[in-house]
Every structure is written in structure tokens, then in C-alpha cells.
C-alpha positions as CSV (number, residue, x, y, z in Angstrom):
1,M,-20.1,-14.6,30.0
2,S,-17.5,-12.7,28.1
3,L,-13.9,-13.6,27.7
4,A,-12.8,-10.7,29.8
5,T,-14.9,-12.0,32.8
6,V,-13.5,-15.5,32.5
7,H,-10.0,-14.2,32.3
8,D,-10.2,-11.7,35.2
9,S,-11.8,-14.2,37.6
10,P,-9.3,-15.8,40.0
11,P,-8.5,-19.5,39.6
12,R,-10.4,-21.9,41.8
13,D,-7.4,-24.1,42.6
14,G,-5.4,-21.3,44.1
15,R,-2.7,-21.2,41.4
16,R,-1.7,-17.8,40.1
17,M,-0.5,-16.7,36.7
18,I,3.3,-16.2,36.1
19,S,4.8,-12.9,36.7
20,V,5.0,-10.1,34.1
21,D,8.7,-10.5,33.7
22,A,8.5,-14.2,33.2
23,E,5.7,-13.7,30.7
24,S,7.8,-11.1,28.8
25,R,10.8,-13.5,28.7
26,A,8.5,-16.2,27.3
27,F,7.3,-14.0,24.5
28,L,10.9,-12.9,23.8
29,R,11.9,-16.5,23.4
30,L,8.9,-17.1,21.1
31,R,9.8,-14.0,19.0
32,Y,13.4,-15.3,18.8
33,A,12.2,-18.7,17.6
34,L,9.8,-17.2,15.1
35,V,12.6,-15.0,13.6
36,L,15.0,-17.9,13.3
37,S,12.4,-20.1,11.7
38,T,11.4,-17.3,9.2
39,L,15.1,-16.7,8.3
40,W,15.7,-20.4,7.8
41,T,12.6,-20.8,5.7
42,M,13.6,-17.7,3.6
43,A,17.1,-19.1,3.1
44,Q,15.9,-22.5,2.1
45,A,12.7,-21.9,0.0
46,A,12.5,-18.2,-0.8
47,R,15.9,-17.2,-1.9
48,L,14.7,-15.9,-5.2
49,R,12.1,-13.6,-3.5
50,V,14.6,-12.4,-0.9
51,G,17.2,-11.6,-3.6
52,L,14.5,-9.8,-5.7
53,V,13.3,-7.8,-2.7
54,V,16.9,-6.8,-1.8
55,V,17.8,-5.8,-5.3
56,L,14.6,-3.9,-5.9
57,S,14.8,-2.2,-2.5
58,L,18.4,-1.0,-3.3
59,L,17.3,0.2,-6.7
60,F,14.4,2.0,-5.2
61,W,16.5,3.6,-2.5
62,G,19.2,4.7,-5.0
63,S,16.6,6.2,-7.3
64,L,15.0,8.1,-4.4
65,F,18.4,9.3,-3.2
66,G,19.3,10.6,-6.7
67,L,15.9,12.3,-7.1
68,F,16.2,14.0,-3.7
69,H,19.8,15.0,-4.2
70,E,18.9,16.8,-7.5
71,A,15.9,18.4,-5.8
72,F,18.0,19.8,-2.9
73,M,20.7,21.0,-5.3
74,F,18.0,22.8,-7.3
75,L,16.5,24.3,-4.2
76,A,20.0,25.5,-3.1
77,S,20.4,27.2,-6.5
78,L,17.1,29.1,-6.1
79,H,18.1,30.3,-2.6
80,V,14.7,29.7,-1.1
81,D,14.1,28.6,2.5
82,V,11.6,25.9,2.2
83,I,13.5,22.9,3.7
84,S,11.5,23.1,7.0
85,L,8.2,23.2,5.2
86,L,9.3,20.3,2.9
87,F,10.4,18.1,5.9
88,N,7.2,18.9,7.9
89,A,4.9,18.2,4.9
90,F,6.8,15.0,4.1
91,F,6.9,13.5,7.6
92,S,3.3,14.6,8.5
93,S,2.1,12.8,5.4
94,L,4.0,9.7,6.3
95,M,2.7,9.9,9.9
96,V,-0.9,9.8,8.7
97,M,-0.1,6.8,6.5
98,L,1.6,5.1,9.4
99,V,-1.4,5.6,11.6
100,F,-3.7,3.9,9.1
101,S,-1.3,1.1,8.1
102,S,-0.4,0.2,11.7
103,G,-4.1,0.2,12.6
104,I,-4.8,-2.3,9.7
105,L,-1.8,-4.4,10.7
106,T,-3.0,-4.4,14.4
107,Y,-6.5,-5.5,13.4
108,S,-5.1,-8.3,11.2
109,S,-2.8,-9.6,13.9
110,L,-4.9,-9.1,17.0
111,Y,-8.4,-9.9,15.7
112,A,-8.1,-11.9,12.5
113,S,-5.1,-14.3,13.0
114,R,-5.1,-17.9,14.2
115,E,-2.2,-17.2,16.5
116,A,-4.1,-14.6,18.4
117,R,-7.1,-17.0,18.7
118,L,-4.7,-19.6,20.2
119,L,-3.1,-17.1,22.6
120,L,-6.5,-16.0,23.9
121,T,-7.2,-19.5,25.1
122,L,-4.0,-19.6,27.3
123,P,-3.6,-17.9,30.7
124,I,-1.8,-14.9,29.3
125,R,-2.4,-11.3,30.0
126,P,-4.1,-9.4,27.1
127,D,-1.5,-6.6,27.3
128,A,1.3,-9.2,26.7
129,I,-0.5,-10.4,23.6
130,F,-0.8,-6.9,22.4
131,A,2.9,-6.2,23.0
132,H,3.8,-9.4,21.2
133,K,1.7,-8.6,18.1
134,F,2.6,-4.9,18.2
135,Q,6.2,-5.8,17.5
136,E,5.1,-7.1,14.0
137,A,3.2,-3.9,13.2
138,M,6.2,-1.9,14.4
139,W,8.6,-3.9,12.2
140,F,6.6,-3.4,9.0
141,S,6.1,0.3,9.9
142,C,9.8,0.9,10.5
143,W,10.8,-0.9,7.3
144,G,8.6,1.1,5.0
145,F,9.3,4.4,6.8
146,V,13.1,4.0,6.7
147,L,13.0,2.9,3.1
148,L,11.0,6.1,2.1
149,G,12.5,8.6,4.5
150,S,16.2,7.7,4.7
151,P,17.0,8.6,1.0
152,M,15.8,12.2,1.5
153,L,17.6,12.7,4.8
154,V,20.9,11.3,3.5
155,A,20.6,13.4,0.4
156,Y,20.0,16.5,2.5
157,G,23.1,15.8,4.6
158,V,25.2,15.3,1.5
159,V,24.1,18.5,-0.1
160,H,24.6,20.6,3.1
161,E,27.8,18.7,4.0
162,S,26.6,17.7,7.5
163,S,28.8,16.2,10.1
164,W,28.9,12.5,11.1
165,V,26.7,13.2,14.1
166,Y,23.8,14.0,11.7
167,Y,24.1,10.6,10.0
168,A,24.4,8.8,13.3
169,L,21.2,10.4,14.6
170,I,19.1,9.7,11.5
171,L,18.1,6.1,12.5
172,P,17.4,6.8,16.2
173,F,15.2,9.8,15.2
174,M,13.3,7.7,12.7
175,L,12.8,4.8,15.1
176,A,11.7,7.1,17.9
177,F,9.3,8.8,15.6
178,V,7.7,5.7,14.1
179,V,6.6,4.5,17.6
180,I,4.2,7.3,17.9
181,P,2.0,6.8,14.8
182,A,2.2,3.0,15.1
183,T,1.0,3.2,18.7
184,L,-1.8,5.7,17.7
185,G,-3.0,3.4,15.0
186,S,-3.1,0.5,17.4
187,M,-5.0,2.5,20.0
188,L,-7.4,3.6,17.3
189,C,-7.9,0.0,16.2
190,I,-8.6,-1.3,19.8
191,G,-11.0,1.6,20.5
192,L,-12.9,1.1,17.3
193,V,-13.3,-2.6,17.8
194,A,-14.4,-2.1,21.4
195,W,-16.9,0.7,20.8
196,L,-17.9,0.6,17.2
197,P,-20.5,-2.2,17.6
198,R,-22.4,0.2,20.0
199,L,-22.1,3.2,17.7
200,R,-22.1,1.5,14.4
201,V,-24.8,3.5,12.6
202,H,-23.6,6.9,13.8
203,A,-19.9,6.2,13.4
204,V,-20.2,4.8,9.9
205,S,-22.6,7.6,8.8
206,L,-20.3,10.3,10.1
207,A,-17.3,8.7,8.5
208,V,-19.0,8.4,5.1
209,L,-20.3,12.0,5.4
210,L,-16.8,13.4,6.2
211,A,-15.2,11.3,3.4
212,V,-17.7,12.6,0.8
213,A,-17.4,16.2,2.0
214,G,-13.6,16.0,2.0
215,G,-13.5,14.4,-1.4
216,G,-15.9,16.9,-2.9
217,W,-14.0,19.8,-1.5
218,L,-10.7,18.5,-2.9
219,A,-12.2,17.9,-6.3
220,W,-13.9,21.3,-6.4
221,S,-10.7,23.1,-5.4
222,A,-8.7,21.1,-7.9
223,F,-11.0,21.6,-10.9
224,T,-11.6,25.3,-10.2
225,T,-8.0,26.4,-9.6
226,A,-6.2,27.6,-12.6
227,P,-2.6,26.3,-13.2
228,G,0.1,28.4,-11.7
229,D,3.4,29.8,-13.1
230,R,6.4,27.9,-14.1
231,I,8.9,26.7,-11.6
232,S,10.7,29.6,-9.8
233,G,11.7,30.6,-6.3
234,A,8.5,32.6,-5.9
235,W,6.5,29.6,-7.1
236,F,8.1,27.3,-4.5
237,E,7.5,29.8,-1.7
238,R,3.9,30.3,-2.7
239,T,3.3,26.6,-3.1
240,F,4.9,25.5,0.1
241,S,3.2,28.3,2.1
242,R,0.0,26.3,1.6
243,L,1.6,23.6,3.7
244,S,2.3,25.8,6.7
245,F,-0.4,24.1,8.7
246,T,2.1,21.1,9.1
247,E,4.4,23.3,11.1
248,Q,2.6,22.8,14.4
249,R,4.7,22.4,17.4
250,F,2.5,19.7,18.9
251,L,3.0,17.4,15.9
252,P,5.7,14.6,16.2
253,S,6.6,15.3,12.6
254,W,7.7,18.8,13.6
255,W,9.9,17.4,16.4
256,L,11.5,15.0,14.0
257,A,12.1,17.7,11.3
258,S,13.3,20.3,13.7
259,G,15.8,18.0,15.4
260,L,17.3,16.7,12.1
261,I,17.5,20.2,10.6
262,E,19.2,21.5,13.8
263,C,21.8,18.8,13.6
264,G,22.2,18.9,9.8
265,T,23.0,22.6,9.5
266,A,25.3,22.8,12.6
267,G,28.7,24.3,12.1
268,E,31.8,23.6,14.2
269,G,32.8,24.4,17.8
270,A,30.2,25.8,20.2
271,D,27.6,26.0,17.5
272,A,27.9,22.3,16.8
273,T,27.6,21.5,20.5
274,A,24.5,23.7,20.9
275,A,22.9,22.2,17.8
276,F,23.6,18.6,19.1
277,L,22.0,19.4,22.4
278,E,19.0,20.9,20.7
279,A,18.7,17.8,18.5
280,A,19.1,15.5,21.6
281,G,16.2,17.5,23.3
282,F,13.9,16.8,20.3
283,L,14.9,13.1,20.4
284,A,14.1,12.9,24.1
285,V,10.7,14.5,23.4
286,L,10.0,11.8,20.8
287,L,11.1,9.0,23.1
288,A,9.1,10.3,26.0
289,N,5.8,10.7,24.0
290,G,6.3,7.3,22.4
291,L,6.7,5.6,25.8
292,L,3.7,7.5,27.2
293,L,1.6,6.3,24.3
294,Q,2.8,2.8,24.8
295,M,1.6,2.9,28.4
296,V,-1.8,4.2,27.3
297,A,-2.1,1.5,24.6
298,T,-1.1,-1.2,27.1
299,W,-3.8,0.0,29.4
300,M,-6.4,0.0,26.6
301,A,-5.4,-3.5,25.6
302,R,-5.6,-4.8,29.2
303,R,-9.1,-3.3,29.5
304,W,-10.8,-3.8,26.1
305,Y,-8.9,-6.3,24.0
306,R,-10.6,-9.5,25.2
307,S,-14.1,-7.9,25.4
308,G,-13.6,-6.4,22.0
309,Y,-12.6,-9.7,20.5
310,S,-15.5,-11.4,22.1
311,S,-18.0,-8.9,20.8
312,L,-16.5,-8.8,17.3
313,N,-16.7,-12.6,17.0
314,G,-20.2,-12.6,18.4
315,E,-21.6,-10.3,15.7
316,H,-22.6,-13.2,13.4
317,A,-26.0,-13.3,15.1
318,Y,-26.6,-9.7,14.3
319,R,-25.6,-9.8,10.6
320,R,-28.0,-9.4,7.8
321,S,-29.9,-12.2,6.2
322,P,-28.1,-14.6,3.9
323,R,-29.9,-13.1,0.9
324,G,-27.2,-10.4,0.7
325,G,-27.5,-6.8,-0.6
326,W,-29.1,-5.5,-3.7
327,L,-25.9,-5.6,-5.7
328,D,-25.4,-9.3,-5.0
329,R,-29.0,-10.1,-6.0
330,L,-28.7,-8.0,-9.1
331,I,-25.5,-9.9,-10.2
332,C,-27.1,-13.2,-9.5
333,E,-30.4,-12.5,-11.4
334,C,-29.0,-10.8,-14.5
335,G,-27.8,-12.8,-17.4
336,S,-28.6,-16.3,-18.8
337,R,-29.3,-19.4,-16.8
338,Q,-26.1,-21.1,-18.0
339,G,-23.9,-18.4,-16.6
340,R,-25.6,-18.4,-13.2
341,P,-22.9,-20.7,-11.5
342,L,-20.2,-18.3,-12.7
343,R,-22.1,-15.3,-11.3
344,L,-22.7,-17.0,-7.9
345,L,-19.0,-17.7,-7.6
346,F,-18.3,-14.1,-8.5
347,V,-20.7,-12.9,-5.7
348,K,-19.0,-15.3,-3.2
349,D,-15.6,-13.7,-3.9
350,L,-17.2,-10.2,-3.7
351,R,-18.7,-11.0,-0.3
352,L,-15.3,-12.3,1.0
353,F,-13.6,-9.2,-0.2
354,R,-16.2,-7.0,1.6
355,R,-15.8,-8.9,4.8
356,D,-12.0,-8.8,4.8
357,I,-11.0,-5.4,6.2
358,S,-7.3,-5.9,5.4
359,Q,-8.1,-6.1,1.7
360,W,-10.6,-3.3,1.0
361,S,-9.0,-0.9,3.5
362,Q,-5.5,-1.2,1.9
363,F,-7.2,-0.9,-1.5
364,L,-9.0,2.3,-0.5
365,I,-5.9,3.8,1.2
366,F,-3.5,3.3,-1.6
367,F,-5.8,4.3,-4.4
368,G,-7.1,7.2,-2.3
369,L,-3.6,8.5,-1.7
370,L,-2.8,8.2,-5.4
371,G,-6.0,10.0,-6.2
372,L,-5.0,12.9,-3.9
373,Y,-1.7,13.1,-5.6
374,F,-3.4,13.3,-9.0
375,I,-5.8,15.9,-7.8
376,N,-2.9,18.2,-6.7
377,I,-0.7,17.5,-9.7
378,R,-1.8,20.6,-11.5
379,S,0.4,23.2,-9.9
380,F,2.1,24.9,-12.8
381,N,2.0,25.0,-16.6
382,Y,3.4,22.0,-18.4
383,N,4.7,21.8,-21.9
384,N,3.5,18.9,-24.1
385,A,6.5,16.7,-23.8
386,Y,6.7,17.0,-20.0
387,A,3.0,16.5,-19.5
388,S,3.2,13.4,-21.7
389,M,6.1,12.0,-19.8
390,I,4.3,12.5,-16.4
391,G,1.1,11.0,-17.8
392,F,2.9,7.8,-18.8
393,L,4.7,7.6,-15.5
394,N,1.4,8.0,-13.7
395,L,0.0,5.2,-15.8
396,A,3.0,3.0,-14.8
397,V,2.4,3.8,-11.1
398,V,-1.3,2.8,-11.4
399,G,-0.3,-0.4,-13.0
400,L,2.4,-1.2,-10.4
401,I,0.0,-0.6,-7.5
402,L,-2.6,-2.9,-9.2
403,S,0.0,-5.6,-9.8
404,T,0.9,-5.4,-6.1
405,F,-2.8,-6.0,-5.2
406,T,-3.3,-8.8,-7.7
407,T,-0.2,-10.6,-6.5
408,R,-1.0,-10.2,-2.8
409,F,-4.8,-10.9,-2.9
410,V,-5.8,-12.4,-6.3
411,F,-3.0,-14.9,-6.8
412,P,-3.8,-16.8,-3.6
413,M,-7.5,-17.0,-4.3
414,I,-7.3,-20.3,-6.2
415,S,-5.1,-21.8,-3.5
416,L,-7.4,-20.7,-0.7
417,E,-10.3,-22.7,-2.3
418,G,-8.4,-25.9,-1.2
419,R,-10.0,-25.7,2.2
420,R,-13.5,-25.8,0.8
421,F,-12.8,-27.6,-2.5
422,W,-14.8,-30.6,-1.3
423,V,-17.9,-28.4,-1.0
424,L,-17.4,-27.0,-4.5
425,G,-16.9,-30.6,-5.8
426,L,-20.4,-31.5,-4.7
427,L,-22.0,-28.6,-6.6
428,P,-22.9,-28.6,-10.3
429,V,-20.0,-26.3,-11.0
430,R,-17.2,-26.9,-13.4
431,R,-13.6,-26.2,-12.4
432,D,-13.3,-23.7,-15.3
433,H,-16.1,-21.6,-13.6
434,I,-13.9,-21.3,-10.5
435,V,-11.0,-19.9,-12.4
436,W,-13.0,-17.6,-14.6
437,S,-14.9,-16.2,-11.6
438,K,-11.5,-15.1,-10.1
439,F,-10.5,-13.6,-13.4
440,F,-13.7,-11.5,-13.8
441,F,-13.5,-10.5,-10.1
442,A,-10.0,-9.2,-10.5
443,F,-10.6,-7.5,-13.9
444,L,-14.0,-5.9,-13.1
445,G,-12.8,-4.9,-9.6
446,G,-9.6,-3.2,-10.8
447,L,-10.8,-1.6,-14.0
448,P,-13.1,1.3,-12.7
449,P,-10.6,2.8,-10.1
450,C,-7.6,2.5,-12.4
451,C,-9.4,4.1,-15.4
452,L,-10.8,6.8,-13.1
453,L,-7.3,7.6,-11.7
454,V,-5.8,7.7,-15.2
455,F,-8.5,10.1,-16.4
456,L,-8.0,12.3,-13.3
457,S,-4.2,12.4,-13.9
458,D,-4.6,13.4,-17.6
459,H,-7.3,16.0,-16.8
460,M,-5.0,17.6,-14.2
461,L,-2.1,17.6,-16.7
462,G,-4.2,19.1,-19.5
463,I,-3.4,16.3,-21.8
464,P,-5.2,16.3,-25.2
465,R,-8.2,14.0,-25.7
466,S,-6.3,11.7,-28.2
467,L,-3.5,11.0,-25.7
468,L,-6.1,10.5,-22.9
469,L,-7.8,7.8,-25.0
470,I,-4.4,6.1,-25.5
471,H,-3.8,6.1,-21.8
472,E,-7.2,4.6,-21.1
473,L,-6.6,1.9,-23.7
474,C,-3.3,1.0,-22.1
475,C,-5.0,1.0,-18.7
476,V,-7.7,-1.5,-19.9
477,M,-5.0,-3.7,-21.3
478,L,-3.0,-3.5,-18.0
479,C,-6.0,-4.6,-16.0
480,L,-6.8,-7.4,-18.5
481,G,-3.2,-8.7,-18.5
482,L,-2.5,-8.4,-14.8
483,S,-5.8,-10.2,-14.0
484,G,-4.9,-13.0,-16.4
485,I,-1.3,-13.3,-15.0
486,S,-2.3,-13.5,-11.4
487,V,-5.3,-15.8,-11.8
488,G,-3.6,-18.0,-14.5
489,L,-0.4,-18.5,-12.6
490,G,-2.4,-19.0,-9.4
491,A,-4.2,-21.9,-11.0
492,R,-1.0,-23.2,-12.6
493,M,1.0,-23.2,-9.3
494,P,-1.6,-23.6,-6.5
495,E,-0.8,-24.4,-2.9
496,M,-4.0,-26.1,-1.7
497,R,-2.7,-27.1,1.7
498,E,-1.6,-23.6,2.7
499,T,-4.1,-21.4,4.5
500,S,-2.2,-18.1,4.8
501,P,-2.6,-15.9,1.8
502,S,0.6,-13.9,2.7
503,K,2.7,-17.1,2.6
504,I,1.1,-18.1,-0.7
505,A,1.9,-14.8,-2.2
506,A,5.5,-14.9,-0.8
507,G,6.2,-18.3,-2.4
508,F,7.8,-19.0,-5.8
509,G,4.5,-18.6,-7.7
510,G,3.7,-15.2,-6.1
511,T,7.3,-14.0,-6.8
512,L,7.0,-15.1,-10.4
513,S,3.7,-13.4,-10.8
514,L,5.1,-10.2,-9.5
515,V,8.1,-10.3,-11.8
516,V,6.0,-11.1,-14.9
517,S,3.5,-8.4,-14.0
518,S,6.3,-5.8,-13.6
519,L,7.8,-6.8,-17.0
520,F,4.4,-6.6,-18.6
521,I,3.7,-3.1,-17.3
522,M,7.1,-1.9,-18.5
523,L,6.6,-3.3,-22.0
524,V,3.1,-1.8,-22.3
525,V,4.2,1.7,-21.1
526,V,7.3,1.8,-23.2
527,I,5.6,0.6,-26.4
528,A,2.8,3.2,-26.0
529,A,5.0,6.1,-24.8
530,L,7.8,5.7,-27.4
531,P,5.9,7.0,-30.5
532,T,4.6,10.0,-28.6
533,H,8.0,11.1,-27.4
534,L,9.6,10.4,-30.7
535,Y,7.0,12.6,-32.4
536,L,7.7,15.4,-30.0
537,A,11.5,15.0,-30.3
538,T,11.9,14.6,-34.1
539,R,9.7,17.5,-35.2
540,S,12.7,19.8,-35.0
541,L,15.1,17.4,-36.8
542,A,15.9,18.5,-40.4
543,A,18.6,15.9,-41.2
544,D,17.6,13.4,-43.9
545,S,18.9,10.0,-42.7
546,D,17.5,6.5,-42.3
547,A,17.5,6.8,-38.5
548,V,15.7,10.1,-38.5
549,N,13.2,8.9,-41.1
550,F,12.5,5.8,-39.0
551,F,11.9,8.0,-35.9
552,R,9.6,10.2,-37.9
553,W,7.6,7.2,-39.1
554,L,7.4,5.8,-35.6
555,G,6.2,9.2,-34.3
556,S,3.6,9.5,-37.1
557,P,0.0,8.4,-36.9
558,E,0.9,5.2,-38.6
559,G,3.6,4.4,-36.0
560,V,1.2,5.3,-33.1
561,T,-1.4,2.9,-34.6
562,V,1.1,0.1,-34.8
563,S,2.1,0.7,-31.2
564,L,-1.5,0.6,-30.0
565,V,-2.1,-2.6,-31.9
566,S,1.0,-4.0,-30.3
567,V,-0.3,-3.0,-26.9
568,V,-3.7,-4.7,-27.5
569,V,-2.0,-7.9,-28.7
570,L,0.4,-7.9,-25.8
571,G,-2.5,-7.4,-23.3
572,L,-4.5,-10.2,-24.9
573,L,-1.5,-12.6,-24.9
574,A,-0.7,-11.7,-21.2
575,A,-4.2,-12.7,-20.3
576,A,-4.7,-15.7,-22.6
577,V,-1.4,-17.6,-22.2
578,P,-1.4,-17.8,-18.3
579,M,-5.2,-18.5,-18.2
580,T,-4.8,-21.3,-20.8
581,L,-1.9,-22.8,-18.8
582,G,-3.9,-22.4,-15.5
583,L,-7.1,-23.9,-16.8
584,R,-5.3,-27.0,-18.3
585,H,-3.5,-27.7,-15.0
586,F,-6.5,-27.0,-12.8
587,R,-8.7,-29.4,-14.7
588,R,-6.3,-32.3,-14.0
589,L,-5.5,-31.2,-10.5
590,E,-6.1,-33.9,-7.8
591,I,-6.7,-32.6,-4.3
592,A,-6.0,-35.0,-1.4
């Protein structure tokens, strides 16, 4: 008998469940208590991380505001009307990202959390559980969307000298908009969990086929299209005209962009009143559609959440044999007999990664979006200095995304072994093998996608082969150093009694790992990029001085060689020092 049947059957003693209003008030009190507890914990034990997040968020917001402000000033000087296309393309892209991210968050909170498992054992309506967990997904979606979208909207208002009404409506518009993609992602998650077990082969095959076809089409169009002209008004109009498909009146991104543009370009008097009423109409459309989708999502959760959870947790009987796939058997069988325990631990981590949808889905989404950006980066002719700068910036972006994943997923891996450490202690496996298996898993897992993305970026930019090899070397050192930092610090500062990987990554050790990883990325990129840019900048200098001579030497082949040797040494030290500290501490660690 499924969970849905048990829940829907009337109680035998005649007692009824509490009313919907009382249930909602109980969840509101629960949410209030959780928020207070989280704030108190952050104020007591995570002040460093909170301060770091606030400072970095303000710096990120300010950088984006300056970038968008200069871009809008540049567009105003060209006298081109592409603001509507720009807003629609930007918000439609964020809408797609929000659908996927909210779907992943909904799956993690509704189907893979201990709290949801506990709530399902209580006499609570499934739609109330969905509403409670949806608030978390909504919060994270709002936070990221406001952080990315508000700098552009504020910069647009400053450049066009909009009235205070425009700034007052920015936040209501964004909150009303984000409800729609967040709800769509949750509905997609509930539907897939409920129906995918019945259509697994067909759905997965169709998804893989569409993904391969879409990726092949994008790659073919990118590699066969010649670079365009230099930046001009005609170039902007021609480039943004390709994005005209985002200007569809049925898209929520079009309602958001149209309402804000109407309010931002309003004049005074009757025109301002008419523009405000038009913007209010678009805001009402967003709110109405968001509330409608909430009703549909609530109905889906009431009908399919418990049955989907029951079928999802009952799939263990239908899984494949414990022997695993061909890749796991190949890794286990290749190599010497002495290294077999290390390979078995590596395969264990690989299987855990494959079974955790929150890990590989985020990995694919972020690196896939970055790959789409690199594919479409060749839009006009770059000079050597500008192409070199963009190439090193893209290398830094790849490194920062990898550092985010190593801090969030690799750093807690040692701590998570605490729950099954007694099993590992009974096996003929040394503790060093546990740490080294995490290192090889992080390094070998991050190296292929990062190097491929860097190669794709350099190819799109038309960078010479020598500079491409420099970027690839820096990418290898970044993967090596970031893997050593996350695994080494994770073994040096483990939290064996904590079972939540997000809490482990949010602690002092995770914050320190993220800070050290960011500093390491900055040092590697600066050391490698400085000789190249000095070479391009000092070729035209004719003055004979010690400073100019030093710059010329640093930009010479000898200076480039010294910088590359420094990058290699820095990468080896970033991997060796944390791993040595982690191994020494992990050997002496006593687990109660």
C-alpha cells in the first residue's frame, strides 16, 4: 500500500486532521523558529562567513552596476534602440536558469532531505509540506535573481534619469516575476518524479538525443560562422536582432521588461500617469499568473507528492546489480594490486556522485551555461591585447566556478565519512588511501571539463597556439591546487558528527577553503597574464629606463618562462601543503 493510500484513508478513531488555516499557522511558526535559529547560529559561529558573503556581494553588485552603467552610456552614445531586446534576452535567460535551479532545489528539499522524511510521517497535508519547502527554493531564487538583475535595472534608471516610481517598482516586479519560474521548476520536478519511473527509457533517451542535437547544432554554427565586424551601431542592431525570439508576448520576461521600460522612460504629467498605469497592468499580469501557477502546483503536490516519494524510494529493488557499470569495473581492474584499495574508494565516490542529482545537475548546468557563453563569444574581430585579456578573464571564471564546486561538494567529503568510518576501519584500507581517493576524484573529475572550456574559449577568441598552451597549463595547475586545497583542508578540519554537507561547507573550514582558493586563482591568473600584457604594452615604448627595461624583460620569452615556472611551483605548493597538513592530522584523528 502506498503512502498516498495510507494518508488519504480516514482515521478509524473518528478524529480529523486540523484545518488548513491552523496547519498554515503551524508552519509559519516553524519557519519563524528556523529563521531565528539560523540567524542566531550565523551570529555566533559563522560571523566570518557572513561578513565575507556581505562584502563580496557588495563588491559584486558594485562591479555589475559599473559595468552596466558604462554599457548603457555607450549604447546611448550610439543612438541604437536595443534596450527592449537586451532586457528580454537577459530576463529570459535568467528565467530558464531559475526554472532549472528551483527544480533542483525542490528535489533536494522535498525528496532528499531528512526534514521531508519526518514531515511525511506526520498527519500533514502534502500540499502544506510543498508550500513549506517551496519557501526555501523561493528564497534562494529571489536572492540570486535580485543580485544579478538589480544592478542592471538601477544602472538603466540612472542613465535615463527615471523617477522614484521606477526604483520603487523594481523590487515588486522582480519578486512577482521570480514566482513564475520557481513554480514552473517545482511543477516540473514533481511531475518528473511522479511519471519518470514509468517512462524512464523513453524520457532519458529523448532528453539525451535532444541535448546531443542541440549541442551539435550550437557547435556547428559557432565553428562555421566567421567573426563579425567591430563594435558599431549596425553591429549591435544586427547582433541583437538574432535575439528577437525572446520578445514573445506570452513570456513572463516580456511582461517584466515591458513594465519596467514603460515606467523607466516615463516623462512628467499625464504621460507619467499613463506609463505608471501601464506598468501596474504588467505587474498585475505577473501576480495573476504567479498565483495561478501556485494553485496548479499545490494541486499537483496534493495529488502526486506522496505517491512520487513512495515510488522514488522504492526503486532500490529495480536498480542494477551491485557489480556496477563498465567504467567502474574498468577502474577497479586496471592498475596494480597494491593500488586496488585506492581505486575502490575512488569508484565509491564516483557512484555517490552519480546518484546525487543535486551534484551532477548543478555541475552540468553551470559548466553547460559557461560553454554556451564561450561558443557565442566570437561575435566580432578582437585585437591581440583584448583577446588575451578576455582569455585570462575566462580562465579566472572557470577557476572560480571550479572552486565553488570543490568547496561545496569536495571539502565535506572527508567529514561525511564519519558516519561510515567504523566500516572503513574494519577494511584493509589505510587512512591515507581515503584522503588520496578524494584528491584524485576531485582532480580527475574537474580537469577534463575545465580544460575543454578553456580550449573552447581560446578557439573562439582566435588566440595563438602558444598562448592557448599557457592557458591550458594554468588550468591544470588550477585544478591541481584547488583539489589539494579542498581535500587537504577538509582532512585538516573535519566535522565528523555533522551529516549535512551544506552546513559543513558553511562552517569555518569551508569559508577558509573558499578564501584560500580565490586567492590562489587570483595569483595564478595575475602571474601568468602579466608578462603577456607587458609584452603587448611595451612594444611601442622607446624610452630607455630601468623600469621600461624591466617591463621589456618581463614581457620577453625569458620573463614568460619565469612566470610559467612560478605558476607550476605555486600549483604544486597549493596542492602539497594542504594535503600534507591534512594527511598528518587525519592519521592521528580519533573518532568517537
